[in-house]
N, C-alpha and C positions, 0 to 999 in steps of 0.2 A: 252475607254473602253474595253476590248473585250468580245465581244458577244457569243464563241463559245465551252464555255462549260455550260454545261447542270446546272453545279451549282457553283454559282463567289460568291465572298467575295470584298466586297466592303470598303476602310478605308484604315488606317494603324496602321500596329501589333506592338505592344510591345510599353507603353508609357514608359519613362524613366523618372529617378526622377526629378523632379524640372518642368517637361513637363507640358504646358498646360493643362488642365481637356478636355477631348476629350466627348464630348454633343453629342447626336443623339437626334434629334426632329422629331416624327412619325408623319406626318401631310396629312389627309384626307379629310377631310372637309374645302372647302376654306372659308362657315360664321364661321366658329373655327379656322383659321391663330389669331385672335385678342384675341383669350386665353395665345395666346404664342408669341404675336407681340416687347409687353416690355421686356419678357424673353431672347429673341434675342438682344434686344439693350441692356440690360443690361450686355449679354457676348461678345459681341464686343467690347467693352469698357476696353484696359487692356491687360494682355498676361495671364491672370489666365485661359483663357478658348480658343479652337477649337472645334468648333460647324458644326454638316451639318442637312442641312432638308433635310429628303426624302419624298418625295410624293408618296403616296400610292395609289390604286383605293379607289375613293369612297366606292363603296364595292365588294370585289372580288366576290362576287357570281351576282353580276350584272354588266357584261361588259358593256351593254348601257347605263346606266346611267353614269360609270366611264367614259366610253368616253367623255360622252356628257359634264360632270362636269370637265375636266382635261384644257380646254381653260379657263377656267375661274379658277382656283387653280393659274394657269401660271400665268395670268394676276395679281392678288391679289398680290404674291410674285414678282413679276416683275415692280409693280408699287413701291414695298417696298424697289426695290435693293437688294433682297435675293436671294442667290446665292444657287440652290437647285438641287435635284439629285432624278429624277423620276424610281421607281423600276423596274425592268425588272425579268420578269419570270425563277426565279431559283438562285433568289440572294438571300444570306443569310448575316448573322452578324458572322462574326466568334470571337474565344475567343482573348483578348486583343485588338481591334480592337478600343471600346468604354469605355469608365468608366463609363460613365449613359446616358442613354436612358429615354425619357420623353414621353408618352404619353396623348394623349388628347382627346382619340376615347378607350369606354372601354370594347368595344365588342370586343371581337375575332373572333368571325363567320364572320368580316367584313373585315377581316384582312389577306394578307396568310399566309399557315401553318408557312411558317417560321419563322414568326412574333408574332406568337400568344407569350402568356406571357410563357408558359413554356418552349419556346425554348429562349426566349430571357433571364429569367433566368438564363439559364445554362451559359451565354456566355457573358452577361456583367452584372458588380457587383452592383449597382444601378441600381432602376428603380423608376421615380417618375411619379406621374398620377397628371394632372391638369384638373379636370373636366369640361369637353363640356359647359355646361349648368350650369345652375341655379335652382338646384333642388325645384319646388314649391309642385309639387305631389303626393301623396301618393298611396292607393292600393296597392295590394299585386305584382301585377307582377311589375309593377313601384320603388316599393323601391327594389324588389330585382335588378331591372336593373340597380338603380342607385348604390347603394351602397354593392351588395353583388355579382358581377363577379369577376372573377379572378383576374382583373387587377386592382381591390381596395381592394380584400383580401390579394393578395401577393406582391403588390408595399410597394417597402421602405419608400415611403414618401407620403402620400396623401395631398394636397393643400386644403385648406378652407380658406374661406375669413371671415368668424367669428363663436361665441362661436356656435351660435346655431345651423350652420353646421356643426361642430364636433360634436354636441349632437347627430345629426342622424346617424352617424357614429356608436354612442355608440349602439343606439338602434337596427340596422337593418344593420350593417354589422358583419361577423360572428368573424370577428377578433377583432373588437371592436374599439376602436379612439386613442388607443396607438402613433398608427405609423403617426396619421392627425397633421398637421401642422397649426396652424392659421397665418397666412402671409397676407392676403390680394389677393385676384384673378387680375391675370397680365390683363384680358381682363377691367379692369376698369380703370388701368393705359392710355389703348388706348382712351375708349370712355371719357374721362376728357379730355383729348387732347383734343380729337375731337369736344368736346361737343365748345369749345375754339374758333373753324373757324367757318368765313361763311358759311352761308349756300350758298351751286355751285347752281350757276345761271339756271343751265336746270330747278333742283327742283324750285328755286324760282320762273321762268318766270309759270312753269307746275300750281303750286299754284296761283299765281297771285292775291295777297292781301287776301284768301278767308280766312276763318276759316278752320285751319285744321286737319282733326282728323286719328290719325292712330292707323289703327286694324290691330290685329295678330289673325289669324284663325289655329285652329289645323286641322291636318289631320285627326282626327282620331272619324270621323261621318259615319264612314259608317255599314252599316247592322254587317259586320264583326266585328266590338267593341262595338255592341250594348250590348255585354254580358261581357267587362270586357277592364277597357283600352280606355274609353271614355271619355276623355277631351273636346272636341269639343264643339261649339254649331254653328256650322258652318252654318247645316240644319236648326237649331232649330231660331237662330235670323237673321243667313243673308239675306234671299230674304226681308224680310221687312227693312231692315237698307239699303239697295243695292238702294229699292224702295224710302228711305227717302231720301238718298245723292240725286237721280239723280234727285225729286224735287224741291232739296233745293241747284244745281248746281249752280247757278249764287251765294250764299254764303259760301255755303261747297266743299272741296274739301277734297277726302276722299283717301288717302294712305296706299294703301292697301299691308301688305308687311305678305303673307302667309306662313305658313310653308313651308320648301322644301318638304315635305311631301302631300302637299295638294293637288295639280295637279296631280299627278301621283293616287290617292286617289282616283280622278274625275272620271279618265279615268276608273281604276277597277271596280268603281262602273256602270259603264255603262251609266253616264248621260252625257258626252261627250268623243267624241275621239280626234284623239291627232291635227286634221290639225281644230276642233272645238276651241280646247285650243286654238291654234296660231290665231286662228279670235278672242275669245273672249280677246285678249290682244289689240287686234285694236280696237274693238268697249267699252271697256274701255278706250282708250284713246280718243278715239272722244267725250267720255260722259265726258272728263276732269276728270278723275279719275288717280290716279296717280300706278300703280301697279309695287311695289319695289321688286324685285327680287337680287339686289345688293348683292355681298358679304359682303358688311358692312352697318351695319342698323344706326349708329350714324347718320349719313345726318336725315335719316326720323326722328331721336329722336328727334335731332335740329330742325328741319322745325317745327314739329304741334304743335297744341296746347293742344292735350289731347290723350289720350289711351284708345283704347277698345280692350283688351286683354283676349282668352282661358288661361289655366292654362299653365303656360312655364314661358320659363327663362325673359321675358319680362316682368311680375309681379312687378319682384326686380330690373333689372336692369335700367327700364324704372325709376324708385324712382331717380335717381342721378339727374335727368332735376328739381325734385322738380313739375313739371304740371301734371293736373288731371290725377288720373288712375281711370276708371272703369273694374271694374274685372267680365266678364261673368263666367255666373254658369250655367252650366249643371246641374238643379237638380236630374237628375238618372245618373250622370257620379261620375267615380272616387272620391276620397274626396281629399280633400288637407294633405299636411304631417305638423308637427306639427308646425313647423316655418312658413310656408307659411298662416296657421292659423292666426295666430297673428298678422300675415303681412297686409294679408288683413280687420282686424279691424279697420285698418285706411284709409281704401279705400271706396268709392260707388260699388254695386254690382248690377247685373242686370240679370233675368234670363227672365225677357220677354222681348216684342218688346217694349211696352209700356215704360217701366223703361231706356230703352238705347236712345229711342227718348227726355225723360224729363235730362236725361242727358248731351246730344249732347246742350238740347235748352240751360242750364244752362251755358256750355263751352262758347256760343255764346254769351250772355249775361254778360260773365264773372263772374259770382255770385258763381261759386267752389269755395269751403274754402278749400284752401292747406294749410292750417296752421300746424294740425299734421301731415304732412309728417315731419317734423325738426327729431320727434322723433322716427321715423319709420326708418330714418333714422342713425340715432344715433346708435339705436338696431339692425340693418339689412345688415350695411355698414360701420360698425367701422372703418375700414382700407384705408379708400376711400381718398388717399393720395399721388398716383401715385410712390409710391415705392415700389408694391407690387413684379414685375420682380426682381429690386435689391433682394430682401427680399429670393425667391427662388433662385435666384444664388446663395447664399453666404450661403443657406439651403444646396447647391450640394456642396458647396469648405467642411462644415461641416462634412458632411455625407464620404466625402473622406477624411478626417482626416486632409485636407489641414490648413484652422483657426481653432477657437473656437467663440462659440456661443455669444460670447463678441465682437467679429466684423460685427456682422448682421448689416446693416442699421441702426439705430432707426427712432419710428414712428413720426411722421411731424405729426403736427396741421391739421386737412383736412380743414381748413381757405384757408389754402393755393392752394388749387386748389378748390376752389367753384364756382360753375360759376351761372350767375344770371339766380333762382329759383321760379320767379315772373312770373303768365300766363298776357304776353303782351297784348296788347290792339288787339282786334280782329277786322280785319279791311273787314268790308263788301264791298261787291260791289252792285251798287245799283239792284233791281229788286224785283219781286215780288218772296215771300216767297214756292207758289207754282204753280213754274214754272211744264207746260204739262209732264207728267211722257210717256215718248218715249224711251220702250226697245226693244235695237235690237234683232235681233233672236237668236242667242249664248247666250247670255246672258236671254232673255226670259228662252230660253229650258233649261238652266242652273235651272233655278228660280223654275220653275216649277216641275223638277226632285227634288229638295232638297222639295221644299213640300209634295211630292208624300212618299216620304223616309221618312220624319218625321212621316208623319200622316201609314202608314205603320207599322214603330217602336214602334207607338202609339199603335195599335192594338194586341201587343203582351201582354197577359197573363202578370200578374205579375208573375205566379207560374213558366211560362215558362221562364222568364228572372232569377228567383233565382236559377233553375236548370242549365240553359246553363251557368250563373255565378261562380256557384258551380265548373260542369266541368270543365270550364276553368281555376280555381284557380287548379285542379288538375295537371290539363296540364302543367299549371305553377310552379308546386313545381316540378314533375317531368325533364321539360325540362333547368329547372336552376340545377337541380342536378346533370344532366349528363352536365351540362354546366365547373363544377368542378373537370371534369376528360377530361383531352383531348383526351385521347384514343375512349374514347364514345363517346365525340363529332367531331370528325374524322371521326369516325365510321357511325355516327348518318349521317353527311353530305356525306360520299359518297353513303350510302345505297342509300339517296334522291336524289339523281344525277341521279339514274339506271332508 
């Protein structure tokens, strides 16, 4: 394809009557491909669709991170045999090239200006938004990010996994929920299939028969997050959890899957530098921990015996395994949203290190009660049948007038996709439960820094926190108002680069 023009168009112009529906899938995050994988498969079968995958920068505002993530994005798509096109500077979509565009990332600011929602709506008739995550957190900023971006407001259709999620749009999206379709989430099609596969040999060998605890830590632990958007317990519970696992490393294996933003936040807070982060990875491996930074978390779900997680998608997604879940609570952090508040009532919760240790002890002894999870599963994941991708594909045909809603695949019984949800026997290696704690230097530096950070945050007066939260709330309202006017947001971005 020629690269000699400043502005280029990609795709076939003009759709002929009866021709396949031309669908453009825009992908940015390697870990988010699972949200679209089963939709791609559904569109590949038959002659009803002609689909293209475009790989966009991870964040157009951060070229370094985008280049770092690009090889992983390529590997994820190549492993599934997905043909794709990498967006290049200056490329645009021209009228008549595509009939439908599917967005999985709602934030215009992370995409090239040519692919913001206002530009896409001018040239593509139908826009679908499939959420990149499973929204569990509340708070003013997060609710605006998840339900009232231009993408969620202006999309022709938004895909929801349950009536609970649809109701969140009714409460928090300025447009309401009339454009929200409850079809299930394609990411669960992928997850249920993946959970039926054996655990990969490398991961099984790394666990070595020990009780495997999956830990999902959010990045919002720093001082800049202490006045709002602080969902993380990384500094509050992390040091003691790491010490516990190290002291019991003959019996416990920690599978640590941090939020992709956690290590950049560690560097931004000055706790470690980039070289030390690389050394940290080596130290964790030497201690028998598994640092899971792969694009797909299904293997970690499958291999683990229980989950410890901050507020985030895993609170809901891990429910599909039927294994124990501990919700880590930052008592001064942002609240759960309405659905998540109902969900975590079925889970164990912890805001102290002692509570975390107690839960892990119950997991090791096989004494965690998981009987209540079936009710939560039926309530919050009612369409866990493996056909969400097919339903979304059929919705696109409906929206384009190709078929009627009666042709949509019917929902099947969830039991057809059910996996073994019993907590298996925990296999212990012989040895003392009080092995000497030997903490290597970089990990020790991180833990000392986290303890110092939480002490510093704890010393902040309550009135100061309240004022900062109020000011932050005003900034959020102003910023989100600007986002609804692309011209203003474009101007703000340009001024920010000066």
